[in-house]
matplotlib code that plots the C-alpha trace (Angstrom):
import matplotlib.pyplot as plt

x = [0.0, 2.7, 4.6, 1.5, 1.1, 4.7, 4.3, 1.2, 2.9, 6.0, 4.6, 3.5, 6.7, 8.8, 6.4, 6.6, 4.0, 5.4, 8.0, 11.6, 12.0, 8.8, 10.1, 13.1, 11.4, 8.9, 11.9, 13.8, 10.7, 9.8, 13.6, 13.3, 10.0, 11.5, 14.7, 12.7, 10.8, 13.9, 15.6, 12.7, 12.7, 16.6, 16.2, 13.6, 16.7, 19.2, 21.7, 21.8, 22.3, 25.1, 26.9, 26.5, 27.7, 30.8, 31.4, 31.1, 33.7, 36.1, 36.1, 36.8, 39.4, 41.4, 42.4, 44.2, 45.7, 47.4, 48.9, 50.0, 51.7, 53.5, 54.8, 56.3, 58.8, 59.2, 59.4, 57.6, 55.6, 55.9, 57.4, 54.5, 54.8, 52.1, 50.2, 50.1, 48.6, 46.2, 45.0, 44.2, 42.8, 40.6, 39.1, 38.6, 36.9, 34.6, 33.5, 32.8, 31.0, 28.7, 27.9, 27.3, 24.9, 22.9, 23.1, 24.6, 21.6, 21.5, 23.7, 20.7, 18.7, 19.9, 18.1, 14.9, 15.2, 15.5, 12.7, 10.3, 10.1, 11.0, 7.4, 6.1, 8.2, 6.9, 3.5, 4.4, 4.2, 7.9, 10.9, 12.3, 15.9, 14.8, 13.1, 15.9, 18.5, 16.5, 15.3, 16.7, 18.5, 21.4, 22.1, 24.9, 26.9, 27.7, 30.4, 32.5, 32.0, 33.0, 36.0, 37.2, 36.8, 38.6, 41.7, 41.4, 41.2, 44.2, 46.1, 45.4, 46.6, 50.0, 50.6, 53.0, 50.9, 50.9, 47.0, 45.7, 42.0, 41.8, 43.4, 40.9, 38.0, 39.2, 39.1, 35.2, 34.6, 37.0, 34.8, 31.4, 32.4, 34.1, 30.9, 29.0, 31.4, 31.3, 27.5, 27.5, 29.6, 27.0, 24.1, 25.7, 26.5, 23.0, 21.9, 24.2, 22.5, 19.3, 21.5, 23.8, 20.9, 23.3, 26.6, 26.8, 30.5, 31.4, 29.9, 31.7, 35.0, 34.8, 33.5, 35.2, 38.0, 38.5, 38.3, 41.2, 43.2, 42.7, 44.0, 47.5, 49.7, 49.3, 53.1, 52.9, 50.8, 51.6, 50.8, 48.2, 46.2, 46.4, 45.2, 42.4, 41.3, 41.6, 40.1, 37.9, 36.3, 37.5, 38.2, 41.4, 39.2, 37.8, 40.8, 44.2, 44.2, 42.8, 45.2, 48.2, 47.3, 46.7, 50.1, 51.9, 52.9, 52.9, 50.7, 52.4, 50.7, 51.9, 48.5, 48.2, 47.3, 44.1, 42.5, 42.2, 39.3, 37.4, 36.0, 32.4, 32.3, 33.4, 30.9, 28.1, 29.5, 29.7, 26.2, 24.4, 25.4, 24.9, 21.3, 20.6, 21.9, 19.8, 16.6, 17.6, 18.1, 14.9, 13.0, 14.4, 13.1, 10.7, 8.8, 9.9, 6.3, 5.8]
y = [-0.1, 2.4, 1.7, 2.6, 5.8, 6.6, 5.6, 8.0, 10.7, 10.5, 12.3, 15.6, 15.4, 15.3, 17.7, 15.2, 16.7, 20.2, 21.2, 21.2, 25.1, 25.5, 22.7, 24.4, 27.8, 25.9, 24.3, 27.5, 29.0, 26.2, 26.3, 30.1, 29.9, 27.2, 29.0, 32.3, 30.3, 29.0, 32.4, 34.2, 31.5, 32.0, 35.8, 35.5, 34.9, 37.3, 37.3, 33.5, 33.8, 36.3, 34.1, 30.8, 32.6, 34.0, 30.7, 28.9, 31.3, 31.2, 27.3, 27.1, 29.8, 27.4, 25.6, 28.6, 29.3, 26.0, 26.8, 30.0, 28.5, 25.9, 28.8, 30.3, 27.3, 26.8, 29.5, 27.5, 24.3, 22.6, 25.7, 28.0, 30.8, 31.6, 34.2, 31.7, 29.0, 31.5, 32.0, 28.3, 28.1, 31.1, 30.2, 26.6, 27.5, 30.2, 27.7, 24.9, 27.4, 28.5, 25.0, 24.0, 26.8, 26.2, 22.3, 21.2, 19.6, 16.9, 14.6, 14.2, 12.3, 9.0, 10.0, 10.7, 7.4, 5.5, 7.1, 7.4, 11.1, 11.4, 10.2, 13.4, 15.4, 13.3, 14.4, 18.1, 19.9, 21.0, 18.9, 16.8, 18.0, 21.6, 20.5, 18.4, 21.0, 23.8, 21.8, 23.3, 25.9, 27.2, 30.9, 30.6, 29.0, 32.3, 32.5, 30.1, 32.0, 35.3, 33.7, 32.3, 35.5, 37.6, 35.2, 35.3, 39.1, 39.2, 36.9, 38.9, 42.0, 40.2, 38.6, 40.1, 39.2, 40.8, 41.2, 40.9, 41.0, 37.2, 36.8, 39.3, 37.4, 34.2, 35.2, 35.5, 32.6, 30.4, 30.7, 30.3, 27.5, 25.8, 26.0, 24.4, 21.6, 20.9, 21.1, 18.5, 16.2, 16.8, 15.9, 12.7, 11.8, 12.1, 10.1, 7.2, 7.2, 5.7, 2.7, 2.7, 3.7, 6.2, 7.2, 10.8, 10.2, 9.0, 12.1, 14.2, 12.6, 14.3, 17.6, 18.4, 16.1, 17.5, 21.1, 20.2, 18.7, 21.8, 24.2, 22.8, 23.2, 20.3, 20.0, 18.1, 15.3, 12.3, 12.4, 9.6, 11.6, 14.6, 12.7, 11.4, 14.8, 16.3, 13.6, 11.4, 13.8, 17.1, 18.9, 20.4, 22.8, 24.1, 26.1, 24.5, 25.0, 28.5, 29.5, 28.2, 30.3, 33.3, 32.6, 32.1, 28.6, 25.5, 22.5, 19.5, 17.4, 19.6, 20.8, 24.1, 27.2, 27.6, 24.9, 27.2, 28.8, 25.5, 25.6, 26.8, 24.3, 21.5, 22.5, 22.1, 18.8, 17.2, 18.6, 17.0, 13.3, 14.2, 15.3, 12.2, 10.0, 11.8, 11.2, 7.5, 7.2, 8.9, 6.5, 3.5, 4.7, 2.4, 3.6, 2.1, 1.1, 3.0]
z = [0.0, 1.0, -2.3, -4.3, -2.4, -3.3, -7.0, -7.2, -5.4, -7.7, -10.6, -8.7, -6.7, -9.9, -11.9, -14.7, -17.0, -16.8, -19.4, -18.3, -18.4, -16.2, -14.0, -13.2, -12.7, -10.1, -8.5, -8.1, -6.8, -4.3, -3.1, -2.6, -0.5, 1.6, 2.2, 3.0, 5.7, 7.4, 7.1, 8.8, 11.5, 11.9, 12.2, 15.0, 17.2, 15.7, 18.6, 18.5, 14.5, 14.9, 17.6, 15.3, 12.3, 14.2, 15.6, 12.2, 10.8, 13.6, 13.6, 9.8, 10.3, 12.5, 9.4, 8.1, 11.4, 11.4, 8.1, 9.4, 12.4, 9.9, 7.8, 11.0, 10.7, 6.9, 4.1, 1.3, 1.0, -2.3, -3.7, -2.6, -0.3, 2.4, 0.2, -2.6, -0.4, 1.1, -2.4, -2.7, 0.8, 0.4, -2.9, -1.9, 1.4, -0.1, -2.9, -0.5, 1.8, -1.1, -2.1, 1.5, 2.2, -1.1, -1.1, 2.1, 3.4, 0.6, 2.9, 5.2, 2.5, 3.9, 7.1, 5.3, 3.4, 6.5, 8.5, 5.5, 5.8, 2.3, 1.2, 2.4, 0.0, -2.9, -2.6, -3.0, -6.2, -5.9, -7.1, -4.5, -4.8, -4.4, -1.0, 0.3, -0.5, 1.2, 4.2, 7.4, 5.3, 7.6, 7.0, 9.6, 6.9, 5.4, 8.2, 6.2, 2.9, 4.7, 6.3, 2.9, 1.1, 3.7, 3.5, -0.4, -0.5, 1.8, -0.3, -3.5, -1.8, -0.8, -4.1, -6.6, -9.7, -13.1, -13.3, -16.8, -17.7, -17.8, -14.2, -12.9, -14.6, -13.2, -9.3, -9.2, -11.7, -9.8, -6.8, -8.3, -10.7, -7.7, -5.9, -8.8, -8.9, -5.2, -5.6, -8.4, -6.0, -3.4, -5.5, -6.8, -3.3, -2.3, -5.2, -4.0, -0.7, -2.4, -3.0, 0.1, 2.5, 4.4, 3.0, 4.2, 5.1, 1.7, 0.3, 2.9, 2.0, -1.5, -0.4, 2.9, 2.5, -1.2, 0.3, 2.7, -0.1, -2.3, 0.3, -0.4, -3.6, -6.0, -6.2, -2.8, -4.2, -6.4, -10.1, -9.9, -7.3, -9.6, -12.6, -10.5, -9.3, -12.8, -15.1, -12.8, -10.0, -11.6, -8.2, -9.6, -11.6, -8.4, -7.7, -8.6, -12.2, -12.3, -9.4, -11.2, -14.2, -11.9, -10.3, -13.5, -12.5, -14.7, -14.1, -12.6, -15.3, -18.1, -19.0, -21.2, -19.6, -21.2, -19.3, -16.4, -18.0, -18.4, -14.8, -15.8, -18.5, -16.3, -13.6, -16.4, -17.5, -14.1, -13.0, -16.0, -15.0, -11.3, -11.9, -14.0, -11.5, -8.8, -10.9, -11.4, -7.6, -6.9, -9.3, -7.7, -4.2, -2.5, 0.7, 4.1, 4.4, 7.7]

ax = plt.figure().add_subplot(projection="3d")
ax.plot(x, y, z, "-o")
ax.set_aspect("equal")
plt.show()
């Protein structure tokens, strides 16, 4: 009986009879309404919001403090000075923070699958992904974004770079495209949880773990790892390749400089299969029967 209800509800939840363009519009509209509801709830207790936002920024800043302390004992790491690593750190942290703010709650899909609460989302005339992403929207996560951007601005002010139009253009594009790539990984990880039941930690190993890796120069890692994060899970396009171009440094794999400008295209390319995998996972979902 429960499976029949889910099957009947899947069509409204996925807006199957609505053209793709209108489905996207409805999804964004539904996402915005849910986010607005959670923001209003959050701002009811503004002091708590400010304290949690500050705490979120302070906790994430500890990662950079550790790097700063390390550079009190060494001058370079993998051939990179502190401002250059700060560029990597700030861009990766801001990108992950933006993706985490917009899509970070997708890792909770495993919980909803286990307790059956995903069924309620299927009966609503809003795409399920929009509901999952906006559920419990945590505005305090802007602390990570602000902290990352602060470090990034400091790095830019300290770097001796010949700023061209292309390099200036790459800076904001690197952050936004990087957030989209992280977002695609989050969506793919959420889809995997339809099969694994609960694989939030697997998803986090690619997002938060990938963020930690990208904070350090690619020259300290082996070639096999660099190939994996360039051609398999393209996290190198989040900040490594654009940052190497900005800094005027060669790519360890010998890739041409123009690949630094491919981050927006890569973001689109990885988001398409991630969305298809999500739809396949959602179609395979069977109710818990509760």
